C-alpha positions as CSV (number, residue, x, y, z in Angstrom):
1,X,111.4,62.8,121.6
2,X,111.4,64.1,125.2
3,X,111.0,67.8,125.9
4,X,112.4,69.4,129.1
5,X,110.0,70.7,131.7
6,X,109.2,74.2,130.6
7,X,107.7,77.0,132.7
8,X,104.1,78.1,132.2
9,X,104.8,81.2,130.1
10,X,102.5,83.1,127.8
11,X,103.2,86.0,125.5
12,X,100.2,87.8,124.1
13,X,99.3,86.7,120.5
14,X,99.5,90.3,119.4
15,X,102.4,91.5,121.5
16,X,103.0,95.2,121.9
17,X,104.1,97.4,119.0
18,X,107.1,98.6,121.0
19,X,108.3,95.0,121.6
20,X,107.7,94.0,118.0
21,X,109.7,97.0,116.7
22,X,112.5,96.3,119.1
23,X,112.8,92.6,118.2
24,X,112.7,93.5,114.5
25,X,115.6,95.9,115.0
26,X,117.6,93.4,117.0
27,X,117.0,90.7,114.4
28,X,118.1,93.0,111.6
29,X,121.2,94.0,113.5
30,X,122.0,90.4,114.3
31,X,121.8,89.5,110.6
32,X,124.3,92.2,109.7
33,X,126.6,91.4,112.7
34,X,126.7,87.7,111.9
35,X,126.9,88.2,108.1
36,X,123.7,86.1,107.9
37,X,121.1,86.3,105.1
38,X,118.2,86.1,107.5
39,X,117.2,85.9,111.2
40,X,114.2,84.4,112.9
41,X,113.1,84.8,116.5
42,X,110.7,82.3,118.1
43,X,108.8,82.3,121.4
44,X,108.6,78.9,123.3
45,X,105.3,78.1,125.0
46,X,104.8,76.0,128.1
47,X,104.1,72.9,126.0
48,X,107.2,73.3,123.8
49,X,105.6,75.0,120.7
50,X,107.8,77.6,119.0
51,X,105.7,80.6,118.0
52,X,107.2,82.9,115.3
53,X,107.7,86.5,116.5
54,X,110.2,88.0,114.0
55,X,111.5,87.2,110.5
56,X,114.1,89.6,109.4
57,X,116.7,89.9,106.6
58,X,116.6,87.8,103.4
59,X,113.2,86.2,103.9
60,X,110.8,86.6,101.0
61,X,107.1,87.5,101.4
62,X,106.1,83.9,100.5
63,X,108.5,82.5,103.1
64,X,107.3,85.0,105.7
65,X,103.7,84.0,105.1
66,X,104.6,80.4,105.6
67,X,106.7,81.1,108.7
68,X,103.9,83.1,110.4
69,X,101.1,80.7,109.5
70,X,102.4,77.9,111.7
71,X,104.3,77.1,114.9
72,X,107.2,74.8,115.1
73,X,106.8,71.5,116.9
74,X,109.6,69.1,118.2
75,X,107.8,66.1,116.8
76,X,108.3,67.4,113.2
77,X,111.1,69.8,113.5
78,X,114.5,68.3,114.6
79,X,116.0,71.7,115.1
80,X,113.4,72.5,117.8
81,X,113.9,69.1,119.4
82,X,117.7,69.5,119.5
83,X,117.7,73.0,121.0
84,X,115.0,72.5,123.5
85,X,116.2,69.1,124.7
86,X,119.9,69.9,125.0
87,X,119.5,73.6,125.8
88,X,122.6,74.5,123.8
89,X,123.4,76.4,120.7
90,X,123.8,74.4,117.5
91,X,125.8,75.5,114.4
92,X,125.8,73.6,111.1
93,X,127.8,74.2,107.9
94,X,125.7,71.6,105.9
95,X,122.1,71.9,106.9
96,X,120.6,69.6,104.3
97,X,122.8,66.6,105.4
98,X,122.9,67.4,109.1
99,X,120.8,64.7,110.7
100,X,120.7,66.6,114.0
101,X,118.6,69.4,112.6
102,X,117.2,68.2,109.3
103,X,114.3,68.2,108.4
104,X,113.4,71.5,110.1
105,X,112.4,75.1,109.3
106,X,115.9,75.5,108.0
107,X,115.5,73.0,105.2
108,X,112.2,74.6,104.2
109,X,114.1,77.9,103.9
110,X,116.8,76.2,101.8
111,X,119.4,77.3,104.3
112,X,123.0,76.0,103.7
113,X,124.6,77.3,106.9
114,X,122.7,77.9,110.1
115,X,123.1,78.9,113.8
116,X,120.3,78.4,116.4
117,X,120.7,79.8,119.9
118,X,118.2,79.2,122.8
119,X,116.9,82.3,124.6
120,X,117.2,81.6,128.3
121,X,116.2,83.6,131.3
122,X,116.4,82.5,135.0
123,X,117.6,79.1,133.8
124,X,114.5,78.5,131.6
125,X,114.1,78.4,127.8
126,X,111.9,81.3,126.6
127,X,112.6,81.3,122.9
128,X,115.0,80.6,120.1
129,X,117.0,82.7,117.6
130,X,117.9,81.3,114.2
131,X,120.4,82.8,111.8
132,X,121.1,81.3,108.4
133,X,123.1,81.7,105.1
134,X,122.2,80.6,101.6
135,X,124.6,79.8,98.8
136,X,127.6,80.1,101.1
137,X,129.2,77.4,103.2
138,X,131.5,79.4,105.5
139,X,130.4,78.2,109.0
140,X,129.7,80.7,111.8
141,X,132.8,81.5,113.8
142,X,133.2,81.1,117.5
143,X,133.1,84.9,117.9
144,X,129.9,85.0,115.9
145,X,128.3,82.3,118.0
146,X,129.3,84.1,121.2
147,X,127.9,87.4,119.8
148,X,124.6,85.6,119.0
149,X,124.4,84.2,122.5
150,X,125.0,87.6,124.0
151,X,122.2,89.1,121.8
152,X,119.9,86.3,122.8
153,X,120.4,87.4,126.4
154,X,119.2,90.9,125.5
155,X,116.2,89.4,123.8
156,X,115.5,87.4,127.0
157,X,115.3,90.6,129.0
158,X,112.8,92.1,126.6
159,X,110.6,89.1,126.7
160,X,110.7,89.0,130.5
161,X,109.7,92.6,130.6
162,X,106.8,91.8,128.3
163,X,105.8,89.0,130.6
164,X,105.8,91.3,133.6
165,X,103.7,93.8,131.7
166,X,101.2,91.1,130.6
167,X,101.0,89.7,134.1
168,X,100.1,93.1,135.4
169,X,97.5,93.7,132.7
170,X,96.0,90.2,133.3
171,X,95.6,91.0,137.0
172,X,93.9,94.3,136.1
173,X,91.5,92.5,133.8
174,X,90.8,89.9,136.4
175,X,90.0,92.6,139.0
176,X,87.7,94.4,136.5
177,X,85.9,91.2,135.6
178,X,85.3,90.3,139.2
179,X,84.1,93.8,139.9
180,X,81.5,93.4,137.1
181,X,80.1,90.2,138.6
182,X,80.1,91.7,142.0
183,X,78.1,94.7,140.6
184,X,75.6,92.2,139.0
185,X,75.2,90.5,142.4
186,X,74.7,93.8,144.3
187,X,72.4,95.3,141.7
188,X,70.3,92.1,141.6
189,X,70.2,92.1,137.8
190,X,67.8,89.9,135.8
191,X,69.1,86.3,135.2
192,X,69.6,86.9,131.5
193,X,71.7,90.0,132.2
194,X,73.9,88.1,134.8
195,X,74.5,85.2,132.3
196,X,75.5,87.7,129.6
197,X,78.0,89.5,131.9
198,X,79.5,86.2,133.1
199,X,80.1,84.8,129.6
200,X,81.4,88.1,128.2
201,X,83.8,88.7,131.1
202,X,85.0,85.1,131.1
203,X,85.8,85.4,127.4
204,X,87.6,88.7,127.8
205,X,89.5,87.5,130.9
206,X,91.1,84.6,129.0
207,X,91.3,86.1,125.5
208,X,89.1,83.2,124.3
209,X,86.9,83.4,121.2
210,X,83.7,82.1,122.8
211,X,82.0,81.2,126.0
212,X,78.8,79.5,127.3
213,X,77.1,78.7,130.5
214,X,74.9,75.8,131.4
215,X,72.8,75.2,134.5
216,X,72.1,71.7,136.0
217,X,68.5,70.5,135.9
218,X,67.9,67.5,138.1
219,X,70.5,64.7,138.0
220,X,70.7,64.0,134.3
221,X,70.2,67.3,132.4
222,X,72.2,70.4,131.6
223,X,70.5,73.4,130.2
224,X,72.7,75.7,128.1
225,X,71.4,79.1,129.1
226,X,73.7,81.5,127.1
227,X,76.5,81.4,124.7
228,X,78.7,84.0,122.9
229,X,81.4,84.2,120.3
230,X,82.6,81.0,118.7
231,X,80.9,78.8,121.3
232,X,79.4,75.7,119.6
233,X,77.0,75.1,122.5
234,X,73.4,75.8,121.5
235,X,70.9,77.0,124.0
236,X,68.7,74.2,125.2
237,X,68.7,71.0,127.3
238,X,71.3,68.3,126.8
239,X,72.0,65.1,128.8
240,X,74.9,65.5,131.2
241,X,76.3,62.1,130.3
242,X,76.5,63.0,126.6
243,X,77.7,66.6,126.8
244,X,81.4,67.6,126.8
245,X,80.6,70.2,129.5
246,X,79.0,67.4,131.5
247,X,82.5,66.0,132.2
248,X,83.3,69.0,134.3
249,X,79.9,68.6,136.2
250,X,80.4,64.8,136.8
251,X,84.0,65.2,137.9
252,X,83.4,68.4,139.9
253,X,86.7,69.8,138.7
254,X,88.1,71.9,135.8
255,X,88.2,70.3,132.4
256,X,91.1,71.5,130.2
257,X,91.5,70.4,126.6
258,X,94.1,71.8,124.2
259,X,93.9,70.1,120.9
260,X,96.0,71.2,118.0
261,X,94.2,71.9,114.7
262,X,93.2,68.6,113.0
263,X,93.7,66.6,116.1
264,X,90.7,64.6,117.1
265,X,91.5,62.1,119.9
266,X,88.1,60.6,119.6
267,X,86.3,64.0,119.4
268,X,84.2,65.1,116.5
269,X,85.4,67.4,113.9
270,X,83.1,70.1,115.4
271,X,84.9,69.9,118.7
272,X,86.7,73.1,119.8
273,X,90.4,73.3,119.4
274,X,90.8,74.4,123.0
275,X,88.3,74.3,125.9
276,X,88.3,75.2,129.5
277,X,85.2,74.3,131.6
278,X,84.8,75.2,135.3
279,X,82.0,73.8,137.5
280,X,79.9,76.5,139.2
281,X,79.5,75.7,142.9
282,X,77.4,77.3,145.6
283,X,77.9,76.0,149.1
284,X,79.5,72.9,147.8
285,X,76.7,72.1,145.4
286,X,77.3,72.2,141.6
287,X,74.7,74.3,140.0
288,X,76.2,74.5,136.5
289,X,79.3,74.9,134.3
290,X,81.0,77.9,132.7
291,X,83.3,77.3,129.6
292,X,85.5,79.3,127.4
293,X,86.8,78.0,124.0
294,X,89.3,78.5,121.3
295,X,92.1,80.5,122.8
296,X,95.0,81.0,120.4
297,X,97.9,78.6,121.4
298,X,95.6,77.0,124.1
299,X,94.7,77.7,127.7
300,X,97.3,77.7,130.5
301,X,97.2,76.8,134.1
302,X,97.0,80.5,134.9
303,X,93.8,80.6,132.9
304,X,92.5,77.8,135.1
305,X,93.4,79.7,138.2
306,X,91.8,82.9,137.0
307,X,88.6,81.3,135.8
308,X,88.2,79.3,139.0
309,X,88.4,82.5,141.0
310,X,86.0,84.2,138.6
311,X,83.6,81.2,138.7
312,X,83.2,81.4,142.5
313,X,81.8,85.0,142.1
314,X,79.8,84.1,139.0
315,X,78.1,81.1,140.7
316,X,76.8,83.2,143.5
317,X,75.5,85.9,141.1
318,X,73.8,83.3,138.9
319,X,72.2,81.5,141.8
320,X,70.9,84.6,143.3
321,X,69.5,85.8,140.0
322,X,67.9,82.4,139.3
323,X,66.3,82.3,142.8
324,X,65.0,85.8,142.3
325,X,63.5,84.8,139.0
326,X,61.8,81.7,140.6
327,X,60.3,83.9,143.3
328,X,58.9,86.3,140.7
329,X,57.4,83.4,138.7
330,X,55.9,81.9,141.9
331,X,54.4,85.3,142.8
332,X,52.8,85.5,139.3
333,X,51.3,82.0,139.6
334,X,50.0,82.8,143.1
335,X,48.4,86.0,141.9
336,X,46.7,84.1,139.0
337,X,45.3,81.6,141.4
338,X,44.1,84.3,143.7
339,X,42.3,86.1,140.8
340,X,40.8,82.8,139.6
341,X,39.4,82.2,143.0
């Protein structure tokens, strides 16, 4: 199944209360206007995953829990594949026997009649609205389909506004994080303090659940200096050729891995679900690697851009702190030698 090229969009996992309330109200009004038993609103990510945002109307608590516990995927949900590939609305009066859209979330909900409408803005798919009926076989009328498509346009505006707000917030976080690293550089903090700031700010900047930083030792070793959150990297020295982070060092470019839960692709069961590793470079020389792991729904190209910019500042701060520490250690050694003489 081939998906269309989708824009790199990202809606925060816990989107604002105002937006949530607005979408809930729209979904409820849509259920009433279309004489539907229930209505669902999904957000479409850059890689074609449909993330549930709203479940309104005749949806039981058990069904609601199942809906919000997983995202829809075109490889297993024919309704998603149909809507995203064709970019058109689809209406069905016999869901269970409609091979265009079954099996899908509709069959799981025991829907008999259904309508799915893509949410589009600026000629791009942003989400999907689903309305369904149970125990009734009257198909949705043309007027009802037109109404659903008009409502989806209003939802698109709400989602676009949420994106603009999130983009502004992300830029603010980016500026604050860069400011923290610059302060560390200007204040000449101890190496341990610099490492902590870099990992903490990288994790916050990307909404990741963990972060770690490793420094290159010689040509074959990487020493993990600091880790936080859900990072699986333990402090200590590891061979560059055997470490996952070593790939970013050897390639000299960002390493991005977005695995879905349960997906291995040759990686161990302990491997992170998502990982973004950026080489730390000073004057063209790779001195280490910074990584963030386990962001909900995976990392985006915008995360890569932000962390690369962040890593440029971080590398200078880390290198200066490391050199300062080496100078201090050399001074202590020289003083001991002087006293021994």
